[in-house]
C-alpha positions in Angstrom: 48.0 109.7 -23.0 46.8 112.9 -24.8 44.1 115.0 -23.2 41.5 113.9 -25.8 42.2 110.2 -25.9 40.1 107.4 -24.4 41.2 103.8 -24.4 39.8 100.6 -23.0 42.3 100.7 -20.1 41.1 104.2 -19.2 37.5 102.9 -19.2 38.6 100.2 -16.7 40.2 102.8 -14.4 37.1 105.0 -14.8 34.7 102.2 -13.9 36.8 101.2 -10.9 36.3 104.7 -9.5 32.6 105.1 -10.5 31.3 101.6 -9.7 33.8 100.2 -7.2 32.3 97.3 -5.5 29.5 96.7 -8.0 29.7 93.4 -9.9 31.5 93.7 -13.2 31.8 90.0 -14.1 30.1 86.8 -13.1 31.3 83.4 -14.2 28.6 80.8 -14.7 29.7 77.4 -13.6 32.3 78.5 -11.1 30.3 81.3 -9.5 33.2 83.6 -9.6 32.2 87.3 -9.1 34.5 90.2 -9.7 33.8 93.9 -8.9 34.9 96.8 -11.1 37.5 97.7 -8.5 38.8 94.1 -8.4 38.8 93.9 -12.2 41.1 97.0 -12.4 43.5 95.5 -9.8 43.5 92.1 -11.7 44.1 93.9 -15.0 47.1 95.8 -13.5 48.5 92.6 -12.0 48.2 90.7 -15.3 49.7 93.5 -17.3 52.7 93.6 -14.9 53.1 89.8 -15.2 53.0 90.0 -19.0 55.5 92.9 -19.0 57.8 90.7 -16.9 57.5 88.1 -19.7 58.7 90.7 -22.2 55.3 91.5 -23.7 55.2 95.2 -24.6 53.8 97.9 -26.8 52.9 96.6 -30.3 53.3 92.9 -29.3 50.4 90.7 -30.2 48.7 88.3 -27.8 47.1 85.2 -29.4 44.1 83.6 -27.6 42.5 80.3 -28.4 39.8 79.9 -25.8 36.2 80.0 -24.8 34.7 83.0 -23.0 36.2 83.4 -19.5 37.3 86.0 -17.0 40.9 85.4 -18.0 40.1 86.0 -21.7 38.4 89.3 -20.9 41.2 90.3 -18.5 43.7 89.9 -21.3 41.9 92.6 -23.3 42.4 94.9 -20.3 46.1 94.0 -19.8 46.8 94.4 -23.5 45.2 97.8 -23.4 47.4 98.8 -20.4 50.5 97.7 -22.2 49.7 98.9 -25.7 49.7 95.3 -26.9 47.3 94.0 -29.5 44.8 91.2 -29.0 44.5 88.4 -31.6 41.6 86.2 -30.6 41.2 83.0 -32.7 38.0 81.2 -33.4 38.3 77.9 -31.5 36.0 76.2 -33.9 38.6 76.3 -36.7 40.7 73.4 -37.7 44.3 73.2 -36.5 45.6 74.4 -39.9 43.2 77.3 -39.9 44.3 78.3 -36.4 47.9 78.1 -37.5 47.2 80.4 -40.4 45.5 83.1 -38.3 48.2 83.0 -35.7 51.0 83.2 -38.2 49.2 86.0 -40.0 49.0 87.9 -36.8 52.6 87.1 -35.6 51.9 86.9 -31.8 54.7 87.0 -29.2 52.6 85.0 -26.8 49.7 82.6 -27.1 47.1 81.6 -24.5 44.8 78.6 -24.9 42.2 76.6 -23.0 43.5 73.2 -21.8 41.0 71.5 -24.1 42.8 73.0 -27.1 46.3 71.9 -26.0 46.2 69.2 -28.6 45.6 71.8 -31.3 48.6 73.8 -30.0 50.7 70.7 -29.9 49.9 70.1 -33.6 50.9 73.6 -34.8 53.5 74.7 -32.2 56.5 74.1 -34.4 54.9 76.2 -37.1 54.5 79.3 -34.9 57.9 80.9 -35.3 57.1 84.3 -33.6 55.6 82.8 -30.4 58.0 83.0 -27.4 55.6 81.8 -24.7 52.6 79.4 -24.5 50.3 79.7 -21.5 47.0 78.2 -20.3 43.9 80.3 -19.7 43.2 77.9 -16.8 45.1 75.0 -15.3 48.6 74.3 -16.9 49.1 71.3 -19.0 52.0 69.4 -20.6 52.3 72.0 -23.5 51.0 75.1 -21.7 52.5 77.0 -18.8 50.3 78.3 -16.0 48.3 81.5 -16.5 50.6 84.3 -15.3 50.3 84.7 -11.5 48.0 87.5 -10.3 49.2 88.9 -7.0 46.7 90.7 -4.9 48.3 94.0 -5.6 50.5 95.5 -8.3 51.5 98.9 -6.7 54.4 99.5 -9.0 52.5 99.0 -12.3 52.3 102.0 -14.6 50.3 101.7 -17.8 51.7 102.8 -21.1 50.8 106.1 -22.7 48.6 104.9 -25.5 46.9 107.1 -28.1 43.3 106.2 -28.9 44.1 105.5 -32.6 46.6 102.7 -31.5 46.0 99.2 -32.7 44.0 97.2 -30.1 42.7 93.9 -31.6 42.7 91.9 -34.8 39.7 89.8 -35.9 40.0 87.6 -38.9 37.1 87.8 -41.2 35.8 85.0 -43.3 38.0 83.7 -46.1 37.5 85.8 -49.2 38.9 83.8 -52.1 40.1 81.2 -49.7 42.2 83.4 -47.4 41.1 85.0 -44.1 41.8 88.7 -43.7 42.8 90.1 -40.4 40.9 93.3 -39.7 42.8 95.7 -37.4 40.7 97.8 -35.0 41.8 100.6 -32.7 40.9 101.7 -29.2 39.0 104.6 -30.8 37.0 102.2 -33.0 36.0 100.3 -29.9 35.1 103.4 -27.9 32.8 104.8 -30.6 31.2 101.4 -31.0 30.6 101.3 -27.2 29.0 104.7 -27.3 26.7 103.8 -30.2 25.5 100.6 -28.5 25.0 102.5 -25.2 23.0 105.2 -27.1 20.9 102.8 -29.3 19.9 100.4 -26.5 19.9 102.9 -23.6 22.5 100.7 -21.7 22.9 101.7 -18.1 24.8 100.6 -15.0 21.8 98.7 -13.7 21.6 96.5 -16.8 22.9 92.9 -16.7 24.4 91.5 -19.9 24.1 87.8 -20.7 27.3 87.0 -22.6 26.5 84.2 -25.0 28.5 85.1 -28.1 32.3 84.4 -28.3 34.8 87.0 -27.5 36.6 86.3 -30.8 33.5 87.5 -32.6 33.0 91.2 -33.2 29.4 91.1 -32.0 30.2 89.2 -28.8 33.2 91.4 -28.1 31.5 94.8 -28.8 28.3 94.1 -26.9 30.4 92.9 -23.9 32.7 95.9 -24.1 29.7 98.3 -24.4 27.9 96.9 -21.4 31.2 97.0 -19.4 31.7 100.6 -20.5 28.2 101.5 -19.3 28.9 99.9 -15.9 26.6 97.0 -16.4 27.4 93.5 -15.0 28.4 90.8 -17.5 27.2 87.2 -16.9 29.6 84.9 -18.7 28.9 81.6 -20.4 31.9 79.7 -21.8 29.7 78.8 -24.7 26.0 79.0 -25.5 23.8 76.5 -23.7 20.1 77.2 -23.7 19.4 75.6 -20.3 22.3 77.4 -18.6 21.3 80.7 -20.2 17.7 80.5 -19.2 18.8 79.7 -15.6 21.1 82.7 -15.6 18.4 85.1 -16.9 15.9 83.9 -14.3 18.4 84.0 -11.4 20.4 87.1 -12.2 17.7 89.0 -14.0 19.7 89.5 -17.2 18.4 92.4 -19.3 20.6 92.6 -22.4 21.8 90.0 -25.0 23.2 89.8 -28.6 21.4 87.2 -30.7 22.0 85.3 -33.9 19.6 82.6 -34.9 18.9 80.1 -33.4 19.9 81.4 -30.0 16.8 83.4 -29.1 14.4 80.8 -30.4 16.2 78.1 -28.3 15.9 80.4 -25.2 12.2 80.9 -25.7 11.6 77.2 -26.3 13.6 76.2 -23.2 12.0 78.9 -21.1 8.5 77.7 -22.1 9.4 74.1 -21.5 10.9 74.8 -18.0 8.3 77.4 -17.0 11.2 79.8 -16.4 10.7 83.6 -16.0 12.8 85.3 -18.6 10.8 88.5 -18.6 13.8 90.6 -17.4 15.4 90.2 -20.8 14.2 93.5 -22.2 16.9 94.4 -24.7 18.0 92.0 -27.5 20.0 93.1 -30.6 20.8 90.9 -33.5 19.5 89.0 -36.5 16.6 86.6 -36.4 13.4 85.6 -38.1 10.3 87.9 -37.8 8.4 85.1 -36.1 11.0 84.6 -33.4 11.4 88.4 -32.9 7.6 88.9 -32.5 7.4 85.9 -30.1 10.2 87.3 -28.0 8.6 90.7 -27.7 5.2 89.2 -26.9 6.7 86.9 -24.3 8.9 89.4 -22.4 7.5 92.8 -23.4 11.1 93.6 -24.4 12.5 95.3 -27.5 14.4 93.7 -30.3 16.9 95.9 -32.1 17.7 95.2 -35.8 21.1 96.2 -37.2 23.6 96.1 -40.0 27.3 96.0 -39.4 30.5 94.0 -39.9 33.9 93.6 -38.3 35.3 96.3 -40.4 32.8 98.9 -39.1 33.2 98.0 -35.4 30.0 96.0 -35.6 27.3 98.7 -35.6 26.5 100.8 -38.7 22.7 101.0 -38.7 20.3 100.1 -35.9 16.7 100.7 -34.8 13.9 99.0 -32.8 12.4 96.2 -34.9 9.0 97.7 -34.6 10.1 101.1 -36.0 10.4 99.5 -39.5 10.0 95.7 -39.5 12.2 94.1 -42.1 14.7 96.9 -42.1 18.3 97.0 -40.7 17.6 100.4 -39.0 19.0 103.9 -39.7 22.7 105.0 -39.7 24.1 105.6 -36.2 25.4 109.1 -35.6 29.0 108.1 -35.8 28.7 106.5 -39.3 28.1 108.2 -42.6 26.5 105.7 -44.9 25.8 105.8 -48.6 24.8 103.5 -51.4 26.8 103.5 -54.7 26.9 101.7 -58.0 29.9 99.8 -59.5 31.4 103.1 -60.6 31.1 104.7 -57.1 28.2 107.0 -58.1 25.4 107.4 -55.4 22.2 105.6 -56.4 18.7 107.1 -56.0 16.2 106.6 -53.2 14.7 103.2 -53.4 17.5 101.9 -55.6 19.9 99.1 -54.6 23.6 99.9 -54.3 26.7 98.8 -52.4 26.7 100.0 -48.8 29.7 102.2 -48.2 30.7 103.7 -44.8 33.1 106.3 -43.4 33.6 107.7 -40.0 35.5 106.9 -36.7 34.1 103.3 -36.5 35.8 102.2 -39.8 38.7 99.8 -39.1 42.3 100.6 -39.8 42.8 98.1 -42.6 43.7 94.4 -43.2 47.0 93.3 -41.9 49.6 92.1 -44.5 47.1 93.0 -47.3 47.8 96.5 -48.6 46.1 95.9 -51.9 42.9 94.6 -50.3 42.9 97.5 -47.9 43.3 100.0 -50.7 40.5 98.4 -52.7 38.2 98.4 -49.7 39.0 102.1 -49.0 38.7 103.3 -52.7 37.2 106.8 -53.3 37.4 107.7 -49.7 34.8 105.2 -48.4 34.9 101.7 -46.9 33.2 99.4 -49.4 31.4 96.7 -47.4 30.6 94.4 -50.3 27.0 94.3 -49.1 24.0 95.6 -51.0 21.1 97.6 -49.7 18.5 100.3 -50.4 17.2 103.2 -48.4 13.5 103.9 -48.1 12.1 107.4 -47.9 12.6 107.6 -44.1 16.3 106.6 -44.2 15.9 103.0 -43.1 18.3 100.6 -44.7 17.0 97.4 -46.2 19.7 94.8 -46.6 19.8 93.1 -50.1 22.6 90.6 -49.8 26.2 90.5 -50.9 27.7 91.6 -54.2 28.2 88.6 -56.5 32.0 88.5 -56.1 31.7 88.6 -52.3 28.7 86.3 -51.7 28.6 85.5 -48.0 26.7 82.8 -46.2 25.9 83.4 -42.5 24.9 80.1 -40.8 24.0 81.1 -37.2 25.9 84.4 -37.3 29.2 82.9 -38.6 30.6 84.2 -41.8 31.4 81.7 -44.5 32.6 82.6 -48.0 31.7 80.1 -50.7 35.2 80.2 -52.3 36.8 78.7 -49.2 34.3 75.8 -49.1 34.6 75.3 -52.8 38.4 75.1 -52.7 38.1 72.4 -50.0 35.5 70.4 -52.0 37.7 70.5 -55.1 40.4 68.7 -53.2 38.2 65.5 -53.4 39.4 63.3 -56.3 35.8 62.6 -57.4 34.7 66.2 -57.8 34.9 67.9 -61.2 33.3 71.3 -60.3 31.2 72.9 -57.6 29.3 76.0 -56.6 28.5 76.7 -53.0 25.5 78.8 -52.2 23.4 80.0 -49.2 19.9 78.5 -48.9 17.1 78.9 -46.4 17.5 76.8 -43.3 14.9 76.3 -40.6 17.5 76.2 -37.7 20.4 78.4 -38.8 18.3 80.9 -40.9 20.8 80.4 -43.7 22.4 77.0 -44.6 25.3 76.0 -46.9 24.5 74.0 -50.0 27.1 72.5 -52.4 26.0 71.9 -55.9 28.5 69.5 -57.4 29.5 67.8 -60.7 31.3 64.5 -60.4 34.1 63.3 -62.6 33.0 60.6 -65.1 33.0 57.1 -63.5 33.0 58.4 -59.9 30.4 58.2 -57.2 30.2 59.9 -53.8 27.5 60.2 -51.2 26.4 63.5 -49.7 27.5 62.3 -46.3 31.0 61.3 -47.5 31.5 64.8 -49.0 30.2 66.6 -46.0 32.5 64.6 -43.7 35.4 65.2 -46.1 34.9 69.0 -45.8 34.4 68.9 -42.1 37.8 67.1 -41.6 39.7 69.9 -43.4 38.1 73.2 -42.3 36.0 74.3 -39.4 32.9 72.1 -39.1 30.5 75.1 -39.2 31.7 75.7 -42.8 30.8 72.2 -44.1 27.7 72.0 -46.3 24.4 71.0 -44.7 23.1 70.1 -48.2 24.7 68.5 -51.2 23.1 68.1 -54.7 24.8 66.4 -57.6 24.0 67.5 -61.1 25.1 66.2 -64.5 26.4 69.5 -65.6 26.8 72.9 -63.9 25.5 75.9 -65.9 28.3 77.8 -67.4 29.1 81.4 -68.5 30.5 82.2 -71.9 34.1 82.0 -70.5 33.4 78.5 -69.2 33.2 79.4 -65.5 30.2 78.2 -63.4 27.2 80.6 -63.6 26.6 81.2 -59.9 23.5 83.2 -60.5 21.9 80.4 -62.6 23.0 77.8 -60.0 21.2 79.7 -57.3 18.1 80.2 -59.5 18.0 76.4 -60.2 19.1 74.9 -57.0 18.6 77.6 -54.3 16.5 75.5 -52.0 17.6 73.5 -49.0 17.1 69.7 -48.8 
């Protein structure tokens, strides 16, 4: 490794020296607790076991599982070997899982036992995979998790430059096709440092890990807290009761939030009379009412931000109270500008596309050279998001560009085109436009405005179930409205802007 490089594996080694016997990871449910020194030994042992299976530099490791110590250890072992992590959203359908895995061409796949049936359905379609392993107990389709001996004295990590590929996260399906964003060790390290700076993360912090490790927010906040020497309390998936119990028992101080997580914690804490006042640092996206309620309840600080997978999660950030309603100011490692459709900077107070450059910008989309070139045109990463800067440099988010409209129910990314393509598979549907609408629980909901073919009928529930059987259930509409005729543009295509204007309410 070059003198100036820093990788995730080197952070693991650093923390083993600095924090030794301090707790690095606590597993809710099992009560497993691992120190930083133990975490380094386990990482080395797992890396040695993977090397013995033939996994090496540049190989990709697919993971279909909920948050666990084994999942997080795989990130460390991959970093030690120069391999690339390919985490897959476990909420996807079997077909969607197969697409993401085939797009990433992994040499080995790990899965939770509960997803063994999914693996069984798609195994014959995964031509690059040489080994299938369980993240826990072995099953009929999955071999045991590679054995972790107490010591691995002969293991030597690979010499990995910081700009090496480290993990691939598939973003939501633009025009119906997910895009795998490749991020490097350097991307991650800069993201860590920006989270540490913005939230004053320290070794005495305790992170409550409620977001999935396949999500850039869940991964980056966990990595940042680990880098800072903080303990990570792990939940396999979010459960308000379990989370409140952990906060009260282990005095959790840090969390990443997407609605309705924080509101559910506050409701459950009030109902149970639990003390969650230790939770002093929360970053994420939520409604003003929930943010103010959290701060009044705990005396903590909520941090508002803007970012995306392609910018290593964090692009702008500030304390909510610094400028309520804004997404914060650009972090030191990101140069941010706003441009019009011709790439010209817009004036102060004007709305333009958010463009970013700097060491946190991803390396590009795998297998999609044209998409990468388009995103990186004119020397900037074009986010597809709109915003405006006020006179003090705070960014105010203004939604997506029309061709990249994005719906974010509960922090998940859903592109209308993917949902529309699925709806159009139904033989009763003539045309549809899918839009985001206000939703009391998820902050933003999915609404399908549909035109039926003559002589056909279809209930809203039938259509919702039809979609939920074909793509991930979080992508199915919460609302359906049938209309006699969709508004059209001069070329005959649906007028999305008019549809939103006419039907942009929930219910």
